[in-house]
C-alpha positions as CSV (number, residue, x, y, z in Angstrom):
1,M,38.5,6.7,-0.4
2,N,40.1,4.9,-3.3
3,A,42.0,1.8,-2.1
4,S,44.7,2.1,-4.7
5,Q,45.4,5.8,-4.6
6,Q,48.8,6.6,-6.0
7,V,50.9,9.5,-5.0
8,E,53.0,11.1,-7.7
9,L,56.6,11.7,-6.5
10,G,58.1,13.2,-9.6
11,K,59.8,12.6,-12.9
12,L,62.9,10.5,-13.4
13,F,65.4,10.6,-16.3
14,F,67.4,7.5,-17.2
15,E,70.1,8.7,-19.6
16,D,70.9,5.1,-20.6
17,G,67.4,3.8,-20.1
18,I,66.8,0.6,-18.0
19,P,68.4,-2.6,-19.2
20,G,66.1,-4.2,-21.6
21,F,64.4,-0.8,-22.2
22,S,67.3,1.3,-23.3
23,H,65.1,3.3,-25.7
24,L,63.0,4.7,-22.8
25,Q,64.4,7.5,-20.8
26,F,61.5,9.3,-19.1
27,F,59.7,7.8,-16.2
28,Q,57.4,8.8,-13.4
29,L,57.9,7.7,-9.8
30,M,54.6,6.9,-8.0
31,Q,53.8,5.4,-4.6
32,E,50.9,3.3,-3.6
33,E,49.5,5.2,-0.7
34,E,50.5,3.8,2.7
35,S,52.4,1.0,1.0
36,P,56.1,0.1,0.8
37,F,55.7,-0.4,-3.0
38,Y,56.4,2.2,-5.6
39,L,56.0,2.2,-9.3
40,I,58.5,3.5,-11.9
41,Q,56.3,4.1,-14.9
42,S,57.4,5.0,-18.4
43,T,55.9,8.2,-19.6
44,E,56.8,7.2,-23.2
45,E,55.2,3.7,-23.2
46,K,52.4,3.5,-20.6
47,D,52.5,-0.3,-20.5
48,V,56.2,-0.3,-19.2
49,G,56.5,0.0,-15.5
50,F,58.5,-1.5,-12.7
51,L,57.3,-2.4,-9.2
52,V,60.1,-1.2,-6.8
53,V,60.8,-1.0,-3.0
54,N,63.3,0.7,-0.8
55,P,65.6,-2.3,-0.3
56,F,66.7,-1.1,3.2
57,S,63.1,-1.6,4.4
58,F,63.4,-5.4,3.8
59,Y,67.2,-5.8,4.1
60,P,68.5,-3.3,6.7
61,D,72.1,-4.6,6.3
62,Y,72.1,-4.1,2.5
63,K,75.1,-2.0,1.5
64,F,77.2,-1.4,-1.6
65,T,79.7,1.0,-3.1
66,L,78.5,3.0,-6.0
67,P,81.1,2.8,-8.8
68,E,82.7,6.1,-9.7
69,V,81.5,5.8,-13.3
70,S,77.9,5.6,-12.0
71,Q,78.5,8.5,-9.7
72,D,79.7,10.6,-12.7
73,A,76.8,9.5,-14.9
74,L,74.4,10.7,-12.2
75,H,76.3,13.9,-11.6
76,L,76.5,13.1,-7.9
77,E,78.1,15.7,-5.7
78,E,78.6,15.7,-2.0
79,E,75.4,17.6,-1.4
80,S,73.3,15.5,-3.7
81,S,70.5,13.5,-2.1
82,V,70.1,10.0,-3.3
83,A,67.2,7.5,-3.3
84,I,67.8,3.7,-3.8
85,F,65.2,1.3,-5.1
86,S,65.2,-2.3,-6.1
87,I,62.9,-4.0,-8.6
88,V,60.4,-6.5,-7.3
89,T,59.2,-9.4,-9.3
90,I,56.0,-11.2,-8.4
91,R,56.5,-14.9,-9.0
92,G,53.3,-16.6,-8.2
93,K,51.0,-16.7,-5.2
94,N,52.5,-15.1,-2.1
95,E,56.0,-15.2,-3.7
96,A,58.0,-12.2,-4.6
97,T,61.7,-11.6,-5.2
98,I,63.8,-8.4,-5.0
99,N,66.8,-7.6,-7.3
100,L,69.6,-6.6,-4.9
101,K,72.3,-7.1,-7.6
102,A,71.1,-4.1,-9.7
103,P,69.7,-1.3,-7.6
104,I,68.1,1.8,-9.2
105,V,70.0,4.9,-7.9
106,I,68.2,8.3,-8.2
107,N,70.0,11.6,-7.7
108,L,67.0,13.5,-6.2
109,T,68.8,16.8,-6.8
110,N,68.7,16.6,-10.6
111,R,66.3,13.6,-11.1
112,M,69.0,11.6,-13.0
113,S,68.5,7.9,-12.5
114,K,70.4,4.7,-13.4
115,Q,70.1,1.0,-12.8
116,V,73.6,0.0,-11.5
117,I,74.8,-3.6,-11.8
118,L,76.9,-4.2,-8.7
119,Q,80.2,-6.1,-8.8
120,E,79.5,-7.5,-5.3
121,D,78.8,-11.3,-5.5
122,S,76.9,-11.4,-2.3
123,Y,73.6,-10.1,-3.8
124,S,71.2,-12.0,-6.0
125,I,68.8,-10.7,-8.7
126,R,66.2,-13.1,-7.1
127,Q,66.5,-12.5,-3.4
128,P,63.3,-13.5,-1.6
129,L,61.4,-10.3,-0.6
130,F,59.9,-11.7,2.6
131,E,61.9,-13.5,5.3
132,Q,59.3,-16.3,5.8
133,Q,59.5,-17.0,2.1
134,A,63.2,-17.5,2.5
135,A,62.7,-19.8,5.4
136,D,60.3,-22.0,3.4
137,V,63.0,-22.6,0.8
138,E,65.5,-24.0,3.2
């Protein structure tokens, strides 16, 4: 059994790209088997990929209101199912941060995706991913 087996979960379309990579629109969503980590990998430039997690797995109280302009861009309707991911950055040994300020929202019905920058001030782009790491900082 291959330790780093990836499960392909489908294609994603970012109409506006991802900030910093606005020229890339087509991505693949993959999951490391039996892991909370996913990979959003560009299908246009293979060396561009983002490590992401479901933010609710790490921050159960995380919540935000999706701006109407973003709902329109994703063609969200009441029956649309949505997935939310946050980009993870590895910052050294045993240190990782999660971007809660700019979640990636995916309309699973049509595969349209968008990184949304929230107006809420309560979330950081460099929130510690693991609680014990946050405790070490204090």
